C-alpha positions as CSV (number, residue, x, y, z in Angstrom):
1,M,-27.0,19.7,22.4
2,S,-23.9,17.8,23.5
3,R,-24.8,15.0,25.8
4,I,-21.4,15.2,27.6
5,G,-21.1,19.0,27.5
6,K,-24.5,19.7,29.1
7,Q,-23.7,17.6,32.2
8,P,-22.7,19.6,35.2
9,I,-19.4,18.9,36.9
10,A,-19.9,18.3,40.7
11,I,-17.3,20.2,42.7
12,P,-16.5,18.1,45.9
13,A,-15.8,19.6,49.3
14,G,-12.3,20.9,49.6
15,V,-12.0,21.8,46.0
16,T,-11.9,25.4,44.8
17,V,-12.6,26.5,41.2
18,N,-11.4,29.9,40.1
19,I,-12.3,31.2,36.7
20,G,-9.6,33.8,35.7
21,N,-9.4,36.3,32.8
22,N,-8.9,34.8,29.3
23,N,-11.0,31.8,30.4
24,I,-8.1,30.2,32.3
25,I,-9.6,28.0,35.0
26,T,-7.6,27.0,38.1
27,V,-8.7,24.0,40.2
28,K,-7.1,23.5,43.7
29,G,-7.7,20.4,45.7
30,P,-6.2,18.3,48.4
31,K,-3.7,16.6,46.0
32,G,-2.6,19.8,44.2
33,E,-3.4,22.5,41.7
34,L,-4.1,22.3,37.9
35,K,-4.8,25.0,35.3
36,Q,-6.6,24.7,32.0
37,A,-7.2,27.3,29.3
38,V,-10.7,27.0,27.8
39,D,-11.8,28.3,24.4
40,R,-13.0,31.9,24.5
41,D,-16.4,31.0,23.0
42,I,-17.3,28.6,25.9
43,T,-18.8,30.3,28.9
44,L,-18.1,28.9,32.4
45,E,-20.0,29.5,35.6
46,V,-20.0,28.0,39.1
47,K,-23.6,27.5,40.4
48,D,-24.8,25.5,43.5
49,G,-21.5,23.5,43.8
50,N,-21.5,22.6,40.1
51,L,-19.4,23.8,37.2
52,L,-21.5,24.5,34.1
53,L,-20.3,25.0,30.6
54,Q,-22.4,26.6,27.8
55,R,-21.8,27.2,24.1
56,P,-23.0,30.2,22.1
57,T,-24.3,28.4,18.9
58,E,-24.9,25.0,17.4
59,Q,-21.9,25.2,15.1
60,I,-19.9,21.9,14.7
61,R,-16.8,23.6,16.2
62,H,-18.7,24.9,19.3
63,R,-20.4,21.5,19.8
64,A,-17.0,19.8,19.7
65,M,-15.3,22.3,22.1
66,H,-18.3,22.0,24.5
67,G,-17.8,18.3,25.1
68,L,-14.0,18.4,25.0
69,Y,-13.6,21.1,27.7
70,R,-16.3,19.5,29.9
71,S,-14.3,16.2,29.8
72,L,-10.9,18.0,30.4
73,L,-12.3,19.9,33.4
74,S,-14.0,16.8,34.8
75,N,-10.7,15.0,34.7
76,I,-8.9,17.9,36.4
77,V,-11.5,17.9,39.3
78,K,-11.2,14.2,39.7
79,G,-7.4,14.4,39.5
80,V,-7.0,17.0,42.3
81,T,-9.3,15.0,44.6
82,D,-8.4,11.3,43.9
83,G,-5.5,11.3,41.4
84,F,-4.9,8.8,38.6
85,K,-2.9,5.6,38.5
86,K,-1.5,3.4,35.7
87,Q,0.2,0.1,36.0
88,L,2.5,-1.3,33.4
89,E,3.7,-4.9,33.3
90,L,7.0,-6.2,31.8
91,V,6.4,-9.6,30.1
92,G,9.5,-11.4,29.0
93,V,12.5,-13.4,30.3
94,G,15.1,-11.0,31.8
95,Y,12.9,-7.9,31.6
96,K,13.5,-5.7,34.6
97,A,12.6,-2.3,35.9
98,T,14.2,-0.3,38.8
99,N,13.9,3.3,39.8
100,Q,15.9,5.8,41.8
101,G,13.6,8.8,42.3
102,N,12.2,9.7,39.0
103,L,14.8,7.9,36.9
104,L,13.6,4.6,35.5
105,D,16.1,2.0,34.6
106,L,14.6,-0.5,32.1
107,S,16.1,-3.8,30.9
108,L,14.0,-4.8,27.9
109,G,16.1,-7.3,26.0
110,Y,18.2,-4.7,24.1
111,S,22.0,-4.7,24.2
112,H,21.8,-1.8,26.7
113,N,19.6,-0.6,29.5
114,I,17.2,2.2,28.8
115,I,17.3,5.1,31.3
116,F,13.9,6.9,31.2
117,E,13.4,10.2,33.1
118,V,9.9,10.5,34.4
119,P,8.6,14.1,34.8
120,K,8.6,15.5,38.3
121,E,4.7,15.8,38.3
122,L,4.5,12.0,38.3
123,S,5.5,9.6,41.0
124,V,6.9,6.3,39.9
125,A,7.3,3.0,41.7
126,T,8.6,-0.4,40.6
127,L,7.5,-3.7,42.0
128,T,9.3,-7.0,41.5
129,E,7.8,-10.1,43.1
130,K,9.0,-13.7,42.7
131,G,6.9,-15.6,40.3
132,K,5.2,-12.5,38.9
133,N,6.1,-10.1,36.1
134,P,7.9,-6.8,37.1
135,Q,5.5,-3.8,37.3
136,I,5.8,-0.1,36.9
137,I,3.3,2.0,38.8
138,L,2.8,5.6,37.7
139,E,0.6,8.1,39.7
140,S,-0.3,11.7,39.0
141,I,-3.1,14.3,39.3
142,D,-2.7,15.1,35.6
143,K,-4.5,12.4,33.5
144,Q,-3.1,13.7,30.2
145,L,0.5,13.7,31.2
146,L,0.1,10.3,32.9
147,G,-1.3,8.7,29.8
148,Q,1.4,10.2,27.6
149,V,4.3,9.0,29.8
150,A,2.7,5.5,30.1
151,A,2.3,5.3,26.3
152,K,5.9,6.4,25.8
153,I,7.2,3.7,28.2
154,R,5.0,1.1,26.5
155,G,6.3,2.3,23.1
156,L,9.9,1.3,24.1
157,R,9.0,-2.4,23.6
158,K,5.4,-3.0,22.5
159,P,3.9,-6.4,23.3
160,E,4.2,-8.7,20.3
161,P,1.4,-11.1,19.3
162,Y,3.3,-14.4,19.2
163,K,4.7,-14.8,22.7
164,G,3.2,-11.6,24.3
165,K,6.6,-10.3,25.3
166,G,6.9,-6.5,25.9
167,V,5.6,-3.7,28.0
168,K,1.9,-3.7,28.4
169,Y,-0.8,-2.1,30.6
170,S,-1.8,-4.4,33.4
171,D,-5.4,-4.5,32.2
172,E,-4.5,-4.8,28.5
173,V,-5.3,-8.0,26.7
174,V,-2.8,-8.9,23.9
175,R,-4.4,-10.8,21.0
176,R,-2.2,-13.8,20.4
177,K,-1.5,-15.3,17.0
178,A,-0.6,-19.0,16.2
179,G,2.9,-19.6,15.0
180,K,3.7,-21.0,11.5
181,A,3.7,-24.6,12.8
182,A,-0.1,-24.3,13.5
183,G,-0.8,-23.6,9.8
184,K,-0.4,-27.2,8.7
């Protein structure tokens, strides 16, 4: 049996879980509401303040779906209660980030500024302190969307291994390489 799939998902106080027809689950919490469609073979039930997922057989497909949907639903429950946050750091001389609402204006060493429109489901903030690298702070209740947008912003200028310049996650460690002078 799937080690992840068989674990129950604890439903905190203030969170309501509604299992609709066609296995569409709706989770409402203090931060918002999220929906997730679950594979028709996986059965869902709410019992004693926990959400339980069960699969019909031991087929590889069913085992894979069991763990996948348990993880997705767990992230949804955590998202509507606490939310998720990602911080990006701009490393490089002259790299800047400013925002007006959900429009992000990035100066990443190209001949032009990049205007990036952040989806309305996310909240964005930029932080520029003297002596520190500029930061972009993204917050959302949807972990999937948050990770996708953060990866897109990072992809505009990935950190390079020689000087470490680029857009990186604040907890990311960039492996550095020695330059050609160090080879002698």
